[in-house]
C-alpha positions as CSV (number, residue, x, y, z in Angstrom):
1,M,132.3,115.8,100.4
2,K,132.6,118.8,102.4
3,F,130.5,121.6,102.4
4,S,129.0,124.8,104.9
5,V,125.5,125.0,105.2
6,F,123.1,127.6,107.2
7,Q,119.8,127.8,107.8
8,T,116.8,130.0,109.1
9,S,113.2,130.6,108.6
10,H,111.8,134.0,109.8
11,Q,108.0,134.4,110.7
12,G,107.8,137.9,109.2
13,G,104.7,139.7,109.8
14,R,102.5,136.6,109.1
15,A,100.6,134.7,112.4
16,R,102.5,131.5,111.8
17,N,105.3,130.1,110.0
18,E,104.4,127.8,107.6
19,D,107.7,126.9,105.9
20,R,109.6,124.1,106.5
21,M,113.5,123.3,105.6
22,G,116.3,120.7,106.1
23,Y,118.9,118.5,105.0
24,C,120.5,115.4,105.6
25,H,123.5,113.5,103.9
26,T,125.6,110.5,104.3
27,Q,129.5,110.6,103.9
28,E,129.1,110.9,100.0
29,S,125.7,112.4,99.4
30,A,123.5,114.9,100.8
31,L,119.8,116.1,100.3
32,F,118.7,119.3,101.0
33,V,114.6,120.3,100.9
34,L,112.3,123.6,101.4
35,A,108.9,123.6,101.3
36,D,106.5,127.0,101.8
37,G,102.6,125.7,102.8
38,M,100.3,127.7,101.1
39,G,98.2,129.7,102.5
40,G,94.4,129.9,101.2
41,H,94.4,126.4,101.9
42,P,94.2,124.5,105.4
43,E,97.1,123.5,107.5
44,G,99.6,124.6,105.2
45,E,102.6,123.9,107.3
46,T,101.4,120.2,107.8
47,A,101.6,119.9,104.0
48,A,105.3,121.8,104.1
49,Q,106.0,119.3,106.9
50,I,104.9,116.0,105.5
51,A,107.0,116.8,102.1
52,L,110.5,117.3,104.3
53,Q,109.7,114.1,106.3
54,T,108.9,111.8,103.1
55,M,112.0,113.1,101.1
56,A,114.1,112.5,104.3
57,A,112.4,109.0,104.8
58,L,113.1,108.5,101.4
59,F,116.6,109.6,101.1
60,K,117.8,107.8,104.3
61,K,116.3,104.6,103.0
62,Q,117.6,104.7,99.9
63,A,121.2,106.3,100.1
64,Q,123.2,103.8,100.8
65,P,125.9,105.5,101.0
66,T,125.2,107.0,97.2
67,L,121.4,107.4,95.5
68,D,121.5,104.9,92.7
69,D,119.8,107.2,90.2
70,I,119.1,111.0,91.5
71,P,116.7,111.5,88.9
72,H,114.8,109.2,89.4
73,F,115.0,109.4,93.5
74,L,114.1,113.3,92.5
75,E,111.0,112.5,90.9
76,S,109.6,109.5,92.6
77,S,110.0,111.1,96.2
78,L,108.2,114.3,95.1
79,L,105.5,112.6,93.6
80,T,105.3,110.5,96.8
81,A,105.4,113.7,98.8
82,H,102.3,114.7,97.1
83,R,100.5,111.8,97.6
84,Q,101.5,111.4,101.3
85,I,99.3,114.7,101.6
86,L,96.6,113.5,99.6
87,R,96.1,110.7,102.0
88,Y,96.7,112.9,105.2
89,A,93.6,115.1,103.7
90,I,91.6,111.6,102.9
91,D,92.2,110.4,106.4
92,K,90.8,113.8,108.2
93,G,88.1,114.1,106.0
94,M,89.1,117.4,104.4
95,P,87.2,119.0,101.9
96,D,90.2,120.8,100.9
97,S,93.4,119.5,101.1
98,P,97.0,121.2,101.9
99,R,99.4,122.2,99.9
100,T,103.0,123.5,99.3
101,T,105.9,124.1,97.3
102,L,108.7,122.3,96.9
103,V,112.4,122.7,96.0
104,A,115.0,119.8,97.0
105,A,118.5,119.5,95.5
106,V,120.9,116.6,95.9
107,I,125.0,116.7,95.8
108,Q,126.6,113.5,95.0
109,D,130.0,112.8,93.5
110,G,130.7,116.8,93.0
111,Q,127.4,117.2,91.1
112,I,124.1,119.0,91.9
113,Q,120.8,118.4,90.9
114,W,117.3,119.5,91.7
115,I,114.1,119.1,91.5
116,H,110.7,122.1,92.2
117,C,107.1,122.6,91.9
118,G,106.0,125.9,92.5
119,D,107.8,129.2,93.4
120,S,110.5,128.1,95.8
121,R,113.6,129.0,94.2
122,L,116.7,127.7,94.1
123,Y,119.8,130.2,93.0
124,L,123.4,128.6,92.1
125,T,126.1,131.0,92.0
126,R,130.0,131.0,91.0
127,Q,132.6,133.6,92.2
128,S,129.6,136.0,93.1
129,A,127.8,135.7,89.6
130,L,124.1,134.0,89.2
131,L,124.7,130.9,87.4
132,T,121.2,129.7,87.1
133,R,118.4,129.8,89.4
134,T,114.5,127.9,88.7
135,R,111.6,129.5,87.1
136,D,108.4,130.1,89.1
137,H,105.5,127.7,88.1
138,S,103.1,130.7,88.4
139,Y,101.6,132.6,85.3
140,S,104.0,135.4,85.1
141,E,106.6,133.4,84.2
142,L,104.3,132.0,81.1
143,R,104.9,133.6,77.4
144,E,103.7,137.2,76.8
145,S,101.4,136.4,74.0
146,I,99.8,133.8,76.8
147,L,99.9,136.8,79.1
148,T,98.3,139.4,77.3
149,K,95.2,137.1,77.0
150,M,94.9,136.7,80.7
151,G,93.6,140.7,80.9
152,E,93.5,141.6,84.9
153,M,94.2,138.0,86.4
154,N,96.5,137.8,88.7
155,R,100.2,136.4,87.4
156,N,101.6,135.4,90.5
157,V,99.1,132.6,91.2
158,L,100.9,129.1,90.6
159,F,99.6,127.1,88.4
160,T,100.8,123.7,90.7
161,C,102.0,122.6,94.0
162,L,101.7,119.4,96.2
163,G,98.4,118.4,97.3
164,S,96.2,119.5,94.4
165,P,93.5,117.8,93.3
166,T,95.9,117.1,89.6
167,R,99.1,115.3,89.3
168,P,101.7,118.2,90.0
169,I,103.7,120.1,87.6
170,Y,107.6,120.2,88.4
171,D,111.3,120.8,86.9
172,L,113.8,118.5,87.0
173,S,117.7,120.2,86.2
174,P,120.3,118.6,84.5
175,C,123.2,117.6,86.8
176,E,125.4,120.9,87.3
177,P,129.3,120.2,88.2
178,L,130.6,122.2,91.1
179,S,133.8,124.4,91.7
180,K,134.9,125.0,95.0
181,G,133.3,128.1,96.2
182,D,130.0,127.5,94.9
183,R,127.0,128.7,96.4
184,I,123.8,127.1,96.8
185,L,120.5,129.3,98.2
186,L,117.0,127.2,98.4
187,C,114.4,130.3,99.6
188,S,110.8,130.5,99.9
189,D,109.1,133.6,98.5
190,G,109.4,135.6,101.2
191,L,112.8,136.4,100.5
192,W,112.8,137.0,97.0
193,G,109.5,138.4,96.5
194,P,110.6,142.0,98.0
195,L,114.4,141.7,96.5
196,S,115.7,141.3,93.3
197,D,118.3,139.0,91.6
198,D,121.2,141.0,91.5
199,D,120.3,142.1,95.3
200,I,120.0,138.5,96.3
201,V,123.1,137.2,94.4
202,A,125.4,140.2,95.5
203,R,124.2,140.3,99.4
204,F,124.7,136.2,99.4
205,A,128.3,136.6,98.0
206,R,129.1,138.3,101.1
207,G,131.3,136.4,103.7
208,P,130.6,133.5,105.1
209,V,126.9,131.6,104.3
210,N,126.4,131.5,108.2
211,H,126.7,135.5,107.9
212,A,125.3,136.4,104.3
213,G,122.1,134.3,105.0
214,P,120.8,135.9,108.4
215,Q,121.9,139.2,106.7
216,L,120.0,138.5,103.3
217,V,116.9,137.4,105.6
218,G,117.0,140.8,107.6
219,H,117.1,142.8,104.6
220,A,114.5,141.0,103.0
221,F,112.3,141.4,106.1
222,Q,113.1,145.1,106.1
223,T,112.1,146.0,102.7
224,A,108.8,143.8,102.7
225,G,108.0,145.4,106.0
226,K,104.8,144.5,108.4
227,N,103.6,143.0,105.4
228,S,106.8,140.6,105.1
229,D,106.1,136.9,104.3
230,N,107.4,133.6,105.6
231,I,110.9,134.1,104.9
232,T,113.4,130.2,104.8
233,I,116.2,129.6,103.6
234,I,119.3,127.1,103.0
235,A,122.6,128.4,102.3
236,I,125.0,126.1,101.1
237,E,129.1,126.9,100.1
238,W,130.5,124.0,98.5
239,E,134.1,123.3,100.0
240,E,137.3,120.6,99.3
241,E,136.9,117.1,100.0
242,A,137.7,116.6,103.9
243,R,137.0,113.9,106.1
244,R,133.9,112.0,106.0
245,T,131.7,110.3,108.5
246,A,130.0,106.9,108.1
247,E,126.8,107.8,109.6
248,V,123.6,109.6,108.2
249,E,123.2,112.8,109.7
250,D,120.5,115.3,109.8
251,D,119.4,118.7,110.8
252,F,115.9,119.3,109.8
253,A,114.4,122.1,111.2
254,Y,111.1,122.3,113.7
255,E,111.2,125.4,115.6
256,D,109.0,126.0,118.5
257,D,106.9,128.1,115.7
258,F,106.4,125.6,113.7
259,T,104.2,123.8,115.6
260,S,102.7,120.6,113.7
261,T,99.2,119.3,113.1
262,I,100.6,116.1,111.7
263,S,98.9,112.8,113.5
264,G,99.3,109.4,113.1
265,D,102.1,107.4,111.2
266,L,102.9,109.0,108.0
267,L,105.7,107.7,107.0
268,D,104.1,104.0,107.4
269,D,106.9,101.7,105.3
270,S,104.5,99.8,103.3
271,D,102.1,102.7,102.3
272,I,105.3,104.2,101.1
273,E,106.3,100.9,99.6
274,R,102.8,100.9,97.3
275,S,103.1,104.8,96.4
276,L,106.4,104.2,95.1
277,N,105.8,101.0,93.6
278,D,102.4,103.0,91.6
279,I,105.0,106.0,90.8
280,N,107.5,104.1,89.5
281,K,105.5,102.2,87.3
282,A,104.3,105.5,85.7
283,L,107.5,106.8,85.3
284,R,108.6,104.0,83.4
285,K,105.4,104.8,80.8
286,K,106.5,108.3,80.3
287,A,110.2,107.2,79.7
288,P,111.1,107.1,75.7
């Protein structure tokens, strides 16, 4: 398995950066995760970091060196991250829980599959053209007939996220075979908010991902101006198979301005096992 990857986060015009991103991989499987902590609720950066850490811990535990069931991993790890955020809020006696969006993708056996909750997006491009992207879990994505009834309601408001009191709504993609040169972009709304899909796809195709990525982020920041949101991306280009390494490697981002307020052992093995057992039971009940 061989790919090029670039990741970065720009604080934009905000007082702090509540986005988190990272990836980890074995010789045969790779996980990419991006979370955007939600403003308007306490400690959005904490929710994003809990989600990232939880998914990474579960991937490292289960990818030996591949995941046996990618859809199950994506669903159960997302729900476990949601539960870990709620546990953090309960343990601290918080009147309102931290919340975050999430988009995560697994590449394995030359295929990609992803899951997302909220409005952090994944774009998949091929030969400089958009192959597919995630839909946002906001009212603006609902049918026009529903929107008409909403009148002046803010249509960009999310109707789901991780850390809310209700069970998160999420989309799980089918497996998509990758071709050499395919590009995958995970991004927060700070990137896609000021830019059109056509602009993102065109600029994402310009040069290697370690050149196109920062150019894309810089363009989004300049377009948004001083009121820019946090802008975070993970940019990946799929390449030919190359020599593999046996160990699990990771590169999760903890920049200086990503100050963590997490305390205590959020990733206790026994707690994760209990969460997984409950979630697995619920998933089995849901299965046809």
